[in-house]
N, C-alpha and C positions, 0 to 999 in steps of 0.2 A: 119942656125940653123934648124935642123929637130927634132921636138919633137914627142914623142909617146903620144897617147891619152889613158888615163885610162877610161875604160868603166865599170861603176858600176856593171853591170850584169856579167862581166867577171873578177872574183876575181884575176886571175893570171896576169892581166895587170898592177896592181898597182906598184909592185916592179920595173919592167923595165921602167915604165913611170917616176917614181921618180928618179931612177938612171940617166936616160937621162937628166932630168931637172938639177940635180946636176952637171953632166958633162958639160952642156951647160950654167951653171949659170953665169959665167963672160960675155959670149956673150949676154945672155938675158938682163942682167943689162946694159951692154954697149948700146945695141940696144935701150932700153927704155929711156936711158939718152940722146942719140943722136936724137931720134925722134922729140922732140920739136924744135930742132935747124933746122931741115929740114921742119917741118910743124908746124907752130905756133898754128893752130887751134886744134891740137890734145890735147893740155893741157885742153881744155874745155870738152873733151869727158869723160863721166863717166866711161866707161870701161878702158880707159887709166889711169884715176885717181886711180881706184881700183887696177889695176895691179901695178902701180907705188908705191902705198902705201904698198903693199905686198913686193915688191922688196926693198924698203927702210927700212923695218922692219927686223933687223938682226936676230930676233927670228925665222923668217920663214925658213931661211937657216938651222938653228939648228933643227927645227921641221922636215924638209924634210930629213935631215941626220938621225934623229931618226927613221923615217919611213923606210928608206933604211936599217938601222941596225936591225930593228925588223921584217920587212917583210919576211925575209928568214924562220923564224919559221913557219909562216902560209903557205908560198909558198911550202915548203918541204912537209907539211901535205897534201895540196891540190893536188900537183903533184903525190903523192902516189896513190891517188884515180882517177887519170886520165888514169890509165892503163886499158888495156882490160882484161876481165876476172873477175871472182869473187874475191872480196877483203874483204868480211865480216870477214874472219878469222883473219885479221890483224887490224880491226877497233878498237877494245877495246884497244889493246896495243898502237896503234897510237894515240888515244885520250888521254890515260894516259901520253904518251910521250910528246905530245903537251902541256898538262896542266902542267906537271912537268917542262918542259923547260921554260915556261912562268912564273911560280911561282918562279923558281930559279933566275930569273932576279931581283926580289925585296924582296923575303923572305929569311930568314936565312936558311941555309942548314939543321940544326938540326930539324927544324919544319917539313921538308919534309922527313926526313930519312926513307927510305924504304917504303914509303906509295904509294899505288896504288889504282886505281878504286874509290870505294865509300869513302875510307879514304881521298882522295884528295878533295872530296866535303865537308868533315867535317872540313877542316882547316879554321880557322877564319883569313882570309887574311887581314881584316881591323883593327886588333889589332896591335898596334904599337910595342909591344914587340916581335912580330913574324917577323917584317920587318927589313931589313938591314938598316943601316944608309944611308942617301941620297947619300953620296959620294961613298958608296960601292955598289950601285945598278949597275947592268950590263946593261948599256945603249948603249954600243958599243964604241970602241975606236975612231972611226971617229966622232961620236956624241960628245964625250968628247972633242976632239980636236976642233971641230967646235964651241962648246960652249966657250972654253977658248980663242979662237981667235976672236970671234964675239960678245960675250956678256960680259958686265961689271961684275966683280966679285960679286958685291952686288946683282946681279939679278940671279946668279946661283941657289940659293936655290929655288926661285920661279919656274924656269924652271924644276929643278929636282922634285919639288912637282907636277908639271903638268905631268911629265913622270910617276911618281908613280901613279898618278890618272888614267892614261891610263892603267897601269898594273892592278890596283885594279878593275876598271870597266870591263876590259876584262876578268879577272879571275872570278869575281863574276858572270858575264853573263854566262861563260862557266860552272861554278859550277851548275848553275840552269838549263842549257839547254842540256848539254852533257849527254848521257846515260851511265855514268860511274858506276851506281849502277845496271845496267842490267846484271843479272847473265847468261842469255842465250847468250848474246853477248860475255861475257867473256868465256863461255863454248865453243863457236864456234872456239876459238883459236886451238882446237884439230884438226881442219880441215887443219891446216897449213901443206903443203907438206914437 
């Protein structure tokens, strides 16, 4: 089993690392289940206990799948700005696109209808009437399948609430930090070749 390592300072490593873990999940689980049979002392090791606890928690697999399904939104944005040459002329549009895609995952489409820039910052994302029902959120088909396979039905709502919480905190953070109200940044779109 060869795993990729996510490096916190390199944002683009998260998606491939999580995908590799998901691909290797059965082998990882099997390895950690077999390990105590080969070495009895390993069960006393705190690191082993921590890893084993994560592997035995079926929610972890669903959470990893959720990350794998959501990461492309951020990876696409980050890769756009890894190119050589000036990219300031596409920054405002790319920021609006990222924000809209993220919002559409959990908000009703009519709340977002034709809104861009500073209008996206004005949307009250934490008001329930603006949100999709939990079952209608776009969490990714693979995440939905992992949840239905690995999580008891009565725990689905809790997991979906956690996913909604991720969307909410991400969007609220972006609403306060992104320069979507910056008119100069918007005006620089005229430099697009």
